[in-house]
C-alpha positions as CSV (number, residue, x, y, z in Angstrom):
1,X,-5.6,-22.0,-6.5
2,X,-8.8,-20.3,-6.2
3,X,-12.0,-21.9,-6.4
4,X,-14.8,-20.3,-8.5
5,X,-18.0,-19.5,-7.0
6,X,-19.4,-17.4,-9.6
7,X,-19.3,-19.0,-13.1
8,X,-21.9,-16.6,-14.8
9,X,-19.9,-13.1,-14.8
10,X,-21.6,-10.0,-14.5
11,X,-20.2,-9.2,-18.3
12,X,-22.7,-11.7,-19.5
13,X,-25.9,-9.5,-18.0
14,X,-24.8,-6.4,-19.9
15,X,-25.4,-5.1,-23.4
16,X,-22.7,-6.9,-26.1
17,X,-22.6,-4.1,-28.5
18,X,-21.7,-1.6,-25.8
19,X,-18.8,-3.5,-24.6
20,X,-15.1,-2.3,-25.6
21,X,-12.9,-5.2,-24.4
22,X,-9.1,-5.4,-23.9
23,X,-8.2,-2.2,-25.9
24,X,-4.7,-1.1,-26.2
25,X,-3.5,1.9,-24.5
26,X,-3.4,4.0,-27.6
27,X,-7.4,3.1,-28.2
28,X,-8.0,3.6,-24.4
29,X,-6.6,7.0,-24.8
30,X,-8.5,8.1,-27.6
31,X,-11.6,7.0,-25.9
32,X,-10.7,8.9,-22.8
33,X,-10.0,12.1,-25.2
34,X,-13.1,11.8,-27.6
35,X,-15.4,11.1,-24.4
36,X,-13.8,14.3,-22.7
37,X,-12.7,12.7,-19.7
38,X,-9.2,13.9,-19.5
39,X,-6.4,16.0,-21.6
40,X,-3.1,15.1,-22.7
41,X,-0.2,16.5,-20.8
42,X,3.4,17.5,-22.4
43,X,4.8,14.3,-21.7
44,X,1.9,12.3,-23.4
45,X,0.2,11.1,-19.9
46,X,-3.4,11.7,-19.4
47,X,-4.6,14.2,-17.1
48,X,-7.7,13.5,-15.3
49,X,-9.7,14.6,-11.9
50,X,-11.4,12.5,-9.8
51,X,-14.2,15.1,-8.7
52,X,-15.5,14.9,-5.0
53,X,-13.4,12.4,-3.8
54,X,-9.5,12.9,-4.3
55,X,-8.8,9.5,-1.7
56,X,-10.2,6.7,-0.8
57,X,-13.6,6.8,1.1
58,X,-12.9,4.1,4.4
59,X,-16.4,5.1,5.5
60,X,-18.2,3.6,2.6
61,X,-16.4,0.2,2.0
62,X,-18.2,-2.8,3.4
63,X,-17.6,-6.4,3.0
64,X,-21.0,-8.8,2.7
65,X,-22.0,-10.7,5.5
66,X,-22.0,-14.3,4.2
67,X,-22.1,-17.8,5.4
68,X,-18.4,-18.9,3.8
69,X,-16.7,-16.0,5.2
70,X,-18.6,-14.6,8.3
71,X,-16.4,-16.5,11.1
72,X,-12.9,-15.4,9.1
73,X,-13.4,-11.9,8.7
74,X,-12.2,-9.4,11.4
75,X,-15.4,-7.3,11.8
76,X,-15.2,-3.9,13.4
77,X,-14.7,-0.3,12.2
78,X,-12.5,-1.1,9.1
79,X,-14.2,-4.4,7.8
80,X,-17.8,-2.9,8.1
81,X,-20.8,-5.8,7.6
82,X,-23.3,-5.0,4.7
83,X,-26.4,-7.9,4.2
84,X,-26.5,-9.9,1.3
85,X,-30.0,-8.5,0.3
86,X,-28.6,-4.9,0.4
87,X,-25.4,-5.9,-1.7
88,X,-27.9,-8.0,-4.4
89,X,-30.0,-4.9,-4.7
90,X,-27.0,-2.8,-5.2
91,X,-25.6,-5.3,-7.7
92,X,-29.0,-5.3,-10.2
93,X,-29.1,-1.5,-9.9
94,X,-25.8,-0.8,-11.1
95,X,-25.7,-3.6,-13.8
96,X,-29.2,-2.1,-15.2
97,X,-27.5,1.5,-14.9
98,X,-24.5,-0.1,-17.1
99,X,-27.1,-1.7,-19.3
100,X,-28.1,1.9,-20.8
101,X,-24.6,2.7,-21.4
102,X,-23.5,2.8,-25.3
103,X,-19.8,2.0,-24.0
104,X,-18.7,0.1,-21.6
105,X,-14.8,-0.8,-21.0
106,X,-13.3,-4.1,-20.0
107,X,-10.2,-5.6,-18.9
108,X,-9.1,-9.0,-18.4
109,X,-6.0,-9.3,-16.3
110,X,-4.5,-10.8,-13.2
111,X,-3.2,-10.1,-9.6
112,X,-0.2,-11.8,-8.4
113,X,3.3,-12.1,-10.9
114,X,4.0,-15.8,-9.7
115,X,1.5,-17.6,-12.0
116,X,1.4,-20.4,-9.7
117,X,-0.7,-18.1,-7.5
118,X,-2.2,-15.3,-10.0
119,X,-5.7,-14.5,-9.4
120,X,-7.7,-13.9,-12.9
121,X,-9.3,-10.8,-12.4
122,X,-12.1,-8.9,-15.0
123,X,-12.4,-5.0,-14.3
124,X,-16.0,-3.5,-15.7
125,X,-15.8,0.3,-16.4
126,X,-18.4,3.2,-17.1
127,X,-15.2,5.4,-17.6
128,X,-12.4,4.8,-20.1
129,X,-9.8,6.2,-17.9
130,X,-10.6,3.9,-15.3
131,X,-10.0,0.9,-17.8
132,X,-7.0,2.2,-18.6
133,X,-5.6,2.9,-15.2
134,X,-6.5,-0.9,-14.4
135,X,-4.7,-1.7,-17.5
136,X,-1.6,-0.3,-16.1
137,X,-1.9,-1.3,-12.4
138,X,-2.8,-4.8,-12.7
139,X,-0.8,-7.5,-14.6
140,X,-1.5,-7.4,-18.1
141,X,-2.0,-11.0,-19.7
142,X,0.1,-12.5,-22.4
143,X,-1.3,-13.9,-26.0
144,X,-2.3,-17.4,-24.3
145,X,-4.0,-16.0,-21.3
146,X,-6.4,-13.6,-23.2
147,X,-9.0,-15.9,-22.8
148,X,-9.4,-16.3,-18.8
149,X,-12.2,-16.9,-16.9
150,X,-12.1,-14.1,-14.5
151,X,-12.3,-15.5,-10.3
152,X,-12.8,-12.1,-9.2
153,X,-14.6,-9.2,-11.0
154,X,-14.4,-5.4,-10.2
155,X,-17.8,-3.3,-11.4
156,X,-16.7,0.4,-11.4
157,X,-19.8,2.7,-12.0
158,X,-19.0,6.4,-10.7
159,X,-22.1,7.9,-12.2
160,X,-24.4,5.5,-10.2
161,X,-25.0,7.2,-6.8
162,X,-26.4,5.3,-4.0
163,X,-29.5,6.6,-2.0
164,X,-28.5,5.8,1.8
165,X,-31.9,5.8,2.9
166,X,-33.0,3.1,0.4
167,X,-30.1,1.3,-0.3
168,X,-28.3,0.8,2.7
169,X,-25.4,2.3,2.3
170,X,-23.4,5.3,4.3
171,X,-23.4,7.8,1.7
172,X,-23.6,7.7,-1.9
173,X,-20.5,6.2,-2.3
174,X,-20.0,2.3,-1.9
175,X,-17.2,-0.1,-2.2
176,X,-18.7,-3.6,-1.6
177,X,-16.7,-6.8,-1.5
178,X,-18.5,-10.1,-1.9
179,X,-16.2,-13.2,-1.1
180,X,-18.8,-15.6,-1.9
181,X,-20.2,-13.6,-5.3
182,X,-16.5,-13.0,-6.2
183,X,-17.6,-9.3,-6.7
184,X,-16.4,-6.0,-5.8
185,X,-19.0,-3.4,-6.4
186,X,-17.9,0.1,-6.7
187,X,-19.9,3.3,-7.3
188,X,-20.4,7.0,-6.4
189,X,-16.5,7.9,-6.5
190,X,-14.5,8.5,-9.4
191,X,-11.3,7.7,-7.0
192,X,-9.3,5.1,-9.3
193,X,-7.5,4.1,-6.2
194,X,-10.5,1.9,-5.0
195,X,-9.8,-0.7,-7.5
196,X,-6.5,-1.2,-6.8
197,X,-6.8,-1.0,-3.0
198,X,-10.0,-3.9,-3.2
199,X,-8.0,-6.5,-4.9
200,X,-5.2,-6.0,-2.5
201,X,-7.7,-6.6,0.4
202,X,-9.4,-9.5,-1.9
203,X,-5.8,-11.0,-2.0
204,X,-5.1,-10.1,2.0
205,X,-8.1,-12.4,2.3
206,X,-7.3,-15.4,-0.3
207,X,-3.6,-15.8,-0.1
208,X,-3.2,-16.7,3.6
209,X,-5.4,-19.9,2.5
210,X,-2.7,-20.9,0.5
211,X,0.0,-20.1,3.0
212,X,1.1,-17.2,1.5
213,X,1.9,-14.2,3.5
214,X,0.4,-10.8,1.7
215,X,2.5,-7.8,2.2
216,X,1.7,-3.7,2.2
217,X,5.4,-3.0,1.2
218,X,8.1,-2.5,-1.2
219,X,11.0,-5.0,-2.8
220,X,13.7,-4.9,-4.3
221,X,16.8,-7.1,-5.1
222,X,20.3,-6.9,-5.4
223,X,23.1,-8.1,-7.8
224,X,23.8,-11.3,-6.0
225,X,19.7,-12.4,-5.7
226,X,19.5,-10.7,-2.1
227,X,15.8,-9.7,-1.7
228,X,14.6,-6.6,0.7
229,X,11.5,-6.0,1.7
230,X,10.6,-2.0,3.1
231,X,7.2,-1.8,5.1
232,X,6.1,1.8,6.3
233,X,3.2,4.1,6.1
234,X,3.1,7.6,4.2
235,X,6.0,10.0,4.7
236,X,8.7,7.4,5.7
237,X,10.7,7.3,2.8
238,X,9.3,3.8,1.6
239,X,9.3,4.5,-2.1
240,X,12.4,6.9,-1.8
241,X,14.8,4.4,0.2
242,X,13.4,1.2,-1.9
243,X,14.4,3.1,-5.5
244,X,18.0,2.2,-5.3
245,X,20.3,2.6,-8.5
246,X,22.1,-0.4,-7.2
247,X,19.1,-2.5,-6.8
248,X,16.3,-3.7,-8.8
249,X,13.1,-2.8,-8.2
250,X,10.5,-6.0,-7.7
251,X,7.6,-3.5,-6.6
252,X,6.6,-1.0,-4.8
253,X,3.2,-1.3,-3.0
254,X,2.0,-4.9,-2.7
255,X,3.3,-8.3,-2.5
256,X,2.9,-11.8,-1.5
257,X,5.5,-14.3,0.1
258,X,5.1,-17.8,-0.8
259,X,7.1,-21.0,-0.1
260,X,9.0,-20.2,-3.6
261,X,10.0,-16.6,-2.5
262,X,8.4,-12.9,-2.8
263,X,6.2,-11.6,-5.8
264,X,4.4,-8.5,-6.4
265,X,0.6,-8.4,-6.6
266,X,0.5,-5.8,-9.3
267,X,1.9,-4.9,-12.6
268,X,2.2,-0.9,-12.4
269,X,3.1,1.7,-9.7
270,X,0.5,4.3,-8.0
271,X,3.0,7.0,-7.0
272,X,2.3,10.2,-5.3
273,X,3.4,13.1,-7.2
274,X,3.1,16.4,-4.8
275,X,6.5,18.3,-5.0
276,X,7.7,15.6,-7.6
277,X,10.7,16.6,-9.4
278,X,13.4,15.1,-11.3
279,X,16.1,15.8,-9.4
280,X,14.5,14.0,-6.3
281,X,12.7,10.9,-7.9
282,X,13.9,10.9,-11.4
283,X,12.4,7.3,-11.9
284,X,8.8,8.3,-10.9
285,X,9.4,11.7,-12.9
286,X,10.2,10.1,-16.3
287,X,7.6,7.1,-16.1
288,X,4.9,9.7,-16.5
289,X,5.0,9.5,-20.0
290,X,2.5,8.2,-22.9
291,X,-0.1,5.8,-21.4
292,X,0.5,6.9,-17.8
293,X,-2.4,8.4,-15.7
294,X,-2.1,11.6,-13.9
295,X,-4.9,12.2,-11.5
296,X,-5.7,15.6,-9.7
297,X,-2.3,17.1,-10.6
298,X,-2.9,20.9,-11.7
299,X,-1.8,21.3,-15.8
300,X,-1.2,24.4,-17.6
301,X,-4.2,24.2,-20.1
302,X,-2.1,25.9,-22.7
303,X,1.6,24.5,-22.5
304,X,0.0,21.4,-20.8
305,X,2.9,21.2,-18.3
306,X,2.3,19.4,-15.0
307,X,2.8,21.7,-11.7
308,X,3.4,18.9,-9.2
309,X,3.9,21.6,-6.7
310,X,0.4,22.7,-6.7
311,X,-1.7,20.6,-4.4
312,X,-4.8,22.9,-4.8
313,X,-7.1,20.0,-5.7
314,X,-5.7,17.4,-3.0
315,X,-2.1,16.9,-1.8
316,X,-3.0,13.3,-2.8
317,X,-1.8,13.8,-6.5
318,X,-1.1,10.6,-8.0
319,X,0.6,8.9,-11.0
320,X,-0.4,5.6,-12.4
321,X,2.0,3.8,-14.6
322,X,3.0,0.2,-15.9
323,X,6.2,-1.3,-14.3
324,X,8.0,-1.0,-17.7
325,X,8.3,2.5,-17.2
326,X,10.7,2.2,-14.8
327,X,14.2,0.9,-16.3
328,X,15.9,-0.9,-13.5
329,X,13.2,-3.4,-12.4
330,X,12.7,-7.4,-12.2
331,X,10.6,-8.6,-14.7
332,X,8.7,-10.6,-14.2
333,X,8.3,-9.4,-10.8
334,X,9.3,-12.6,-8.9
335,X,12.4,-13.2,-6.5
336,X,14.0,-14.9,-3.8
337,X,13.2,-15.3,-0.1
338,X,14.2,-12.1,1.6
339,X,17.1,-12.1,3.6
340,X,16.5,-8.2,5.2
341,X,13.3,-6.6,6.4
342,X,13.1,-3.0,7.2
343,X,10.4,-1.4,8.9
344,X,10.4,2.3,8.4
345,X,9.2,5.2,10.7
346,X,9.3,8.7,10.8
347,X,9.3,9.2,14.8
348,X,8.6,13.3,15.3
349,X,9.3,12.4,19.0
350,X,12.8,12.0,18.0
351,X,13.5,9.3,20.4
352,X,13.5,6.3,18.6
353,X,17.1,5.0,17.4
354,X,17.9,5.5,13.7
355,X,18.5,2.0,13.2
356,X,17.9,-0.9,15.4
357,X,18.1,-4.5,15.1
358,X,14.8,-6.4,16.0
359,X,14.3,-9.8,17.3
360,X,11.7,-12.2,16.1
361,X,9.3,-11.3,19.1
362,X,10.2,-7.5,18.3
363,X,9.5,-7.7,14.7
364,X,6.3,-9.2,15.3
365,X,5.5,-6.4,17.8
366,X,6.6,-3.7,15.7
367,X,4.7,-4.9,12.7
368,X,1.5,-5.5,14.5
369,X,2.2,-2.1,15.8
370,X,2.9,-0.4,12.4
371,X,4.0,3.1,14.2
372,X,4.8,6.7,12.4
373,X,3.6,10.2,13.4
374,X,1.6,12.7,12.2
375,X,2.8,16.0,11.9
376,X,1.5,19.3,13.2
377,X,-0.5,21.0,9.6
378,X,-0.9,17.8,7.9
379,X,-4.5,17.5,9.4
380,X,-6.8,20.4,10.7
381,X,-6.4,20.0,14.3
382,X,-3.3,18.8,14.8
383,X,-1.3,21.3,16.5
384,X,1.6,18.8,17.8
385,X,3.4,15.7,16.6
386,X,0.9,12.6,17.2
387,X,1.6,8.9,17.3
388,X,-0.3,6.9,14.4
389,X,-0.4,3.2,14.5
390,X,-1.7,1.3,11.4
391,X,-1.7,-2.6,11.8
392,X,0.6,-4.8,9.7
393,X,1.3,-1.3,7.8
394,X,-1.9,-1.5,6.3
395,X,-4.6,-2.0,8.4
396,X,-7.4,-0.7,5.8
397,X,-6.8,-3.5,3.9
398,X,-6.9,-6.2,6.2
399,X,-10.0,-8.7,6.1
400,X,-8.6,-11.3,8.6
401,X,-7.3,-11.1,12.4
402,X,-4.1,-9.3,12.4
403,X,-2.7,-11.9,14.5
404,X,-2.9,-14.2,11.6
405,X,-0.3,-12.1,9.2
406,X,1.8,-11.5,12.3
407,X,2.3,-15.4,13.0
408,X,3.0,-15.9,9.2
409,X,5.9,-13.2,9.6
410,X,7.2,-14.6,12.8
411,X,7.6,-18.2,10.9
412,X,8.9,-16.9,7.9
413,X,11.6,-14.8,9.8
414,X,12.8,-18.3,11.4
415,X,12.5,-20.2,8.6
416,X,14.7,-18.2,6.4
417,X,16.6,-16.4,9.1
418,X,15.8,-13.0,8.2
419,X,17.4,-10.0,9.5
420,X,14.8,-7.5,10.4
421,X,15.8,-3.5,11.1
422,X,13.6,-0.9,12.6
423,X,14.7,2.4,10.6
424,X,13.6,5.9,12.1
425,X,13.7,8.6,9.3
426,X,12.0,11.0,11.5
427,X,13.7,13.4,13.8
428,X,17.0,13.2,15.7
429,X,18.3,16.0,18.6
430,X,14.8,17.0,20.0
431,X,11.3,16.4,18.8
432,X,9.9,17.9,15.7
433,X,10.1,21.7,16.0
434,X,13.2,21.4,18.0
435,X,15.4,18.6,16.5
436,X,16.1,18.3,12.8
437,X,15.0,15.6,10.4
438,X,17.5,12.9,10.1
439,X,19.8,13.4,7.0
440,X,18.8,10.9,4.0
441,X,22.5,10.7,3.4
442,X,22.8,8.8,7.1
443,X,19.6,6.7,6.5
444,X,20.7,5.7,2.9
445,X,24.3,4.5,4.8
446,X,22.6,2.6,7.7
447,X,20.3,0.8,5.2
448,X,23.0,0.0,2.7
449,X,24.9,-1.7,6.1
450,X,22.0,-3.3,6.7
451,X,21.3,-4.8,3.5
452,X,25.0,-5.8,2.9
453,X,25.0,-7.9,6.0
454,X,27.6,-5.4,7.9
455,X,25.2,-5.1,10.9
456,X,24.5,-9.1,11.3
457,X,27.3,-9.2,13.9
458,X,27.9,-6.0,14.7
459,X,28.5,-4.6,18.8
460,X,25.1,-3.1,20.0
461,X,24.0,-1.7,23.3
462,X,20.3,-2.2,24.4
463,X,18.3,0.8,24.4
464,X,17.0,1.3,28.1
465,X,13.3,2.5,27.0
466,X,12.4,0.7,24.2
467,X,14.8,-2.3,24.6
468,X,16.0,-2.0,21.0
469,X,19.2,-3.3,20.2
470,X,21.5,-0.5,18.7
471,X,24.7,-0.7,16.4
472,X,27.5,1.3,18.1
473,X,29.1,1.8,14.8
474,X,27.5,2.0,11.2
475,X,29.8,3.1,8.2
476,X,29.4,6.5,7.2
477,X,27.1,7.9,10.3
478,X,28.7,9.5,13.2
479,X,28.4,7.3,16.2
480,X,26.8,9.9,18.5
481,X,23.5,9.9,16.0
482,X,23.2,6.3,16.7
483,X,21.8,7.0,20.0
484,X,19.2,9.4,20.1
485,X,19.8,10.6,24.0
486,X,23.2,11.7,22.9
487,X,21.9,13.9,20.3
488,X,19.5,15.8,23.1
489,X,20.7,18.9,24.8
490,X,18.6,17.9,27.9
491,X,18.9,13.8,28.7
492,X,15.8,14.1,31.2
493,X,13.5,16.0,28.5
494,X,14.2,12.9,26.2
495,X,13.5,10.6,28.6
496,X,10.4,12.2,29.4
497,X,9.4,12.2,25.8
498,X,10.7,8.5,25.1
499,X,8.6,7.2,28.0
500,X,5.6,9.1,26.7
501,X,5.9,7.3,23.4
502,X,6.7,3.9,24.8
503,X,3.2,4.4,26.7
504,X,1.4,5.3,23.4
505,X,3.2,1.9,22.1
506,X,1.8,-0.2,25.3
507,X,-1.6,1.3,24.9
508,X,-2.0,0.7,21.3
509,X,-0.5,-3.1,21.8
510,X,-3.2,-3.8,24.5
511,X,-5.7,-5.0,22.1
512,X,-3.3,-7.5,21.2
513,X,-1.9,-8.6,24.5
514,X,-4.3,-11.5,25.1
515,X,-3.4,-13.4,22.0
516,X,0.4,-12.8,22.4
517,X,1.4,-12.3,25.6
518,X,5.0,-13.4,24.9
519,X,5.3,-10.7,22.0
520,X,4.0,-7.8,24.3
521,X,6.6,-9.0,27.1
522,X,9.7,-9.5,24.7
523,X,8.9,-7.5,22.1
524,X,7.7,-4.1,23.2
525,X,9.0,-1.1,25.3
526,X,10.6,-2.0,28.7
527,X,8.2,-2.0,31.5
528,X,5.6,-4.5,30.4
529,X,2.4,-4.2,28.6
């Protein structure tokens, strides 16, 4: 389904004798240990450090300004252009750098679990543990697929550092996507997540060309084949709530929605591990075994026990492992059309209802908004809750204009009669610092009722500020919890805080109003755009 623009793949330019292609997990682990790139933990997982960079570097991410893609890209602060000359110069410098290495690791695999829409990829790594990461996170080929021609290639050389003055980059680090050359070029950073998210950005560009909606969400399926999607930013409970023992996991982060249904883009999971425990998240805890990769997790050098509560290197500690490490999964990661979509938000203002039914226009509005809250203490300078918006719940990975993705969502909601709900896993009875976090048991009960269709025809009341349809009754949840105003001691204080948040929604949505006047009018808080 994808046109190959670069038949002469970069691997042909490298030293053939240095190439280690398609190594098994044990072989890669042996290489990681012999090269001193990491150490084994007590569970058999590999522990590695990503050095200076413990997260993505959005300021260092670029898209090559090329004729074929120029008019399609939504250029701006996220999608930054870089010239073909700069890319070409860096590309050849990186190739020359890798030519000097005695070992270069290569993985051939795929993005996209549905074979009808798979993107064959090749990952070329300076580090063995990066190649293990790629093997676990992307889709591994079966015997018949081993000799594939890659249609996109990742080249990752963390040891090569750019000179911004001569190389035209923002810093020593660079993550550059060329849609014409079909190459992702990464240098100056050891953070492996750049590889994962670069291919997601690529799929966000390619899939819509085939009428497929790419989505930054988790997905699971019930015993009767009913599929549900969970969208939500960090801290909203997406991973916890989609890991339901009564439902099988399709995937935890990236999916496509085609004319045939939903499919996982990846073959593994990249889970946050800060404060991880078997009691809270047994699936993730038990998946961290031989072949898994732990990033920046504190490990006792003698016992090799991981200390998941220790965030001295970063709060963004991670575990990478294949989907097969989780018991309750769908394999291959393909399922039918969703019947339910859940937008998760952690509203620290305590004013959004814990669950609300959304019309198609409201669904598109809240999809484009992608709202949650940053809490006091999570970042320097934040002393009170702050509203944060990430378009389509994945703004950093969207090369195309946001409206393209929102329109696809609206079309699919209508076509498949999908029920959409907004679920607030944040605060109730007051804002952060005054109220309390919504009880997980209540949230689970609300989501269960939504997934089982119990709320499709239930009696609702319209929220007078946000215009949302709020169920009056949900099994297992006290009625008064469902209407935020009734949980506040001071109704006037509630209305003041609710209007404050509603204005933040309107202010954020102004950039979409001209292209979406009907969505702004019918989907947002009452009172206009």
